[in-house]
N, C-alpha and C positions, 0 to 999 in steps of 0.2 A: 444836170438841174432837173429835178422832178416837181411837178405841181400835181396836187391831188385834189379832188373835188370832196373826197369823203375823209371822214375822221379814221384813223388809224390808232389802236390802242397799244400801249407798251407798259410792260410791269416794271415798277420802280421799288427796288427792295429797301428794307432796313437794315441797320447794323447793330451789333453789340460791340462794345468795348471788353474784351478779355483781358482785365487789368489796365489801368493807366497809371503811369508814373511820371510826375513832373520833375524834370532833369535841370531846370534853369529857367532864366528869363532874358530876354533880348532886350536891348537898349530902347527899342521901340515899343516895349510893353508886352510884346507876344510872349507867351510861355512855350518853353521847350518841353517835350514830353517823348515818352516811349509808350506805345500802346499796341494791342493786337487787335486788328479790325476783323470782325467776323459777320459776314452776310447771313441773313436769316430769311426764311420763306415768309415773312409778312410784307405785303406788297400795297403800295397805291397804284392806281392806274392812271397813266398819263394818256391822254388823247390828243392827238394834233392833225390840224387840217391846214395844208399849205394853201396860201392864197397868192393871187397875182398883185395885189397892191402891197403896200409897205408896212401896212398896219399890223401891230402886234395886239392881240387881244387876249385877256385871260378870262373866259367866260365861266358861268356858274361858279364863281368865286365865293364859296361860303365860309370863309375864314373871318376872323376878328380884326385882321389888319388890312389896310387898303390894298388893292391889287397891284399898284405899282411899287409896293415895297416887297412883294413876293419875290422869292428867289427865283422861281421859274420865269416869271415875267423879265427880271433883270437879266436872266441868262440868255433869253432870246433876243433882248435888245443888245446885249454885249455881242453876241455873235454876229448880229446884223451889222452893228457898226464895225466890227473887225473885219468882217468879209467884204463889206461894201455893197452887198447885194440889195435889190429892190424888191425881193419876195417878202411876204408876211406869213402870218400864221395865227389860226386860232387854237387856244390850248384850253382844255377841260382837265381838271384833276379831280379824281374821285378818291377821297382821303380814307384810308384805313389805319395808317400809321399814325400814333397820337402824336399831337405836337407838344413842345416843352419836355419832351420825356427821354432825350438822349439816345434816341433811335436814329436820328439822321434823316427823317423823312423830307424836310425841305431841302436839304443838301442832295439828296437823292433824286427829288423831282428835278432840281435845277441841272443835275448831272445828265438826267435822262432827255430833258429838252435840248441841252447843248449836243449830246450825241445824235439825237435824232434828226434835229435840224441841220447839223452838219452833214449828215447823209442825205437828206431829201432836198436841202437846198443846194447840194452839190459842192459845198465849200471845200472838201477834200483836206481839212486841216488834219495834220497828224496827231495822234493820240497824246503825246507829250505836250505839244503845244495846247492841245484842249485842256489838259490837266493844268497848265499854267493859267489860262484864261479862268478856268474854273476856281483856281486858287484865290482870284480877286473877288470872288463871291462868297466864299467861306471855307474854312480850314478843311471840312470834311468832303467838300465837293470832288478835289482830285481822288480821294479813294473810289468814290462810286464811277468815276470815268475809268479808272484803273480796272475796276471790275472783278477783282478776285481777292481773297482773304490775303491780309498782308499785315506786317510789322510795320509800324509808322514811327518815324522819327522826326526831329526838327519841330515844326509846329503842327505835325501831323501830315506833311505834304511829301515827305521823302518816305517812299514805299518801296518793300522788298516782298516777294511772294512768300507765303507761309501755308503748309500743310495743317489743317486741323482736323482732328478726328470727329467723325460725325457724332453731334450731340443733339440733344433736345433740352428746350429751355422753357420754363415756365416764368412768363413775364407778369409783374404786378405793376399796374399804372394807378398810382395814387390819384386823388380827385383834383390835386393842384399841379400846375406847372411850375417849372424851375428855370428862369431865364438865366442862360450861360453866363452873362455878364456879372450877374449877382455872385455866382460861385467864385469867379476869377477875381473879382475885386476884393473879396475876403480871403483869398488864399494867401497863407504865408508860407513860404518855403525856406529849408535850410540845406542848401547844396552841400554842405560839409559833410552831411552824413549819408548821402547817396553813394551807394555802392554800384556803381555802372555796370560793372562785370557781372554781379549778381542779376541785374534786371535783363535777362535774356528772354527768348522766346518761349522756351518751356516753362520758365518760373511765372512769367505773365499767364500763360495759359492754365497753369496748375493752380496758381493761388487767386487769380483774377482780383488782386488788391487795387484799389482805386483810391488815390491820393485826394481825389474830390469828395469822397464819400463823407469823411468826417466834417468837412466844411458845409456840406448840404445838410447834415443832421444838426449842425449848430443853428443854421438858419431855418430849418424846417424840422422841428423835433418829433413830428408825426412820422417821420421817416424811421426813426429809432425804434418806434412802438410796432411799426410794421416789420421791420428787420427782426425784432425779437420774436415775434409770432413766427415769421418764416423759419427761423432755426429749428423749429420742430421737424422740418422736412429737408434740411441740408443747410449750406453756408451762402447766404443771401451776398449777391454783389449788385453794385450799382453800374450801369451803363453811361458813359459820357459823364456830363453834369447832372444827369438825373432828368425827370424824377423816377423812372422805372427802376425796380429792382427786380433781379432774376435769380432763378435756382437753375442748377445745371444736372442734367441726367444723361447717362449713356444707354439707359433701358426706356424705351418708348412707352411702355405699359405703366411703368413707375411714374413717369412724367405725367402721363393722362390721369393717374390717380390723385396725384398732388394737384394738378389743375382743377379737378373736378372738386376736390375739397375746398379749394380757395375761391372758386368762382362765385360763390354765394356770398362773399364778404368782399371781394376786390373786383375790379376790372381786370379780367385774367386772359391772357393769351397763351396758347401752346404751339411753340415753333420749332423748326429744325435748322440746323446750320445749313449753310449751302457753301459750295465751293467756289462758285462764279456767279456773276450777275447774269440774268437773261439777256442783257445787251452787251455781254463782254466781247462777242465777236465782232461788234461794230467798232 
């Protein structure tokens, strides 16, 4: 069990969904899906200082929502209650990953807090149990604890490792956020036309088709205009429930040229795929 008087900083990565197919819906309202999660080198920085008291503080919180609703704060409280420890922590998050974008920034931050505090508090909770705890915070949290690219089924919490060829992505972040709940509340599915055998890992990675994209376009028509413009450079895809659209490239120089062309019109990020999270070894 470690106490630390200084802040230590950890990288918290974003993700892309390389394809997302809805395969059904559970009785409790959760949608079943199949998707490929791909880590990318776009990072938030999570800094943590262990304290001797039991207080959890999320400091320098510059988000639009109250600190006590932040997934990182909830993650620390959850682990503290589960472990029964009396140690506390001060947490600072330097945001680079945009919110409401389908990049999983909040889930990644929560996963980072769980993994780091599990180590620094000396909880020694196994990774699979930590993933179960993370699932109670959000469906994407287990993936970031898993720490490597994966194909996900169920509600996104049943993961198997997958090798993804190194790629470069140009991300376009519109000026608006898309609440995930909005998309799923308007989603209509017909499981009779789903060919489960067709939806394998290679198909998802190659086609990057996202069943939530048409729903998002209906609710946010601006996405259609952006997608139409991006087709000059390739086939645009949407990650998660949006709002980020992305283009995929195997050649870095081509990706750089496209990003340079688009950056004057849009909030643009040039990123590369990762095989593992910086905290994968934890």
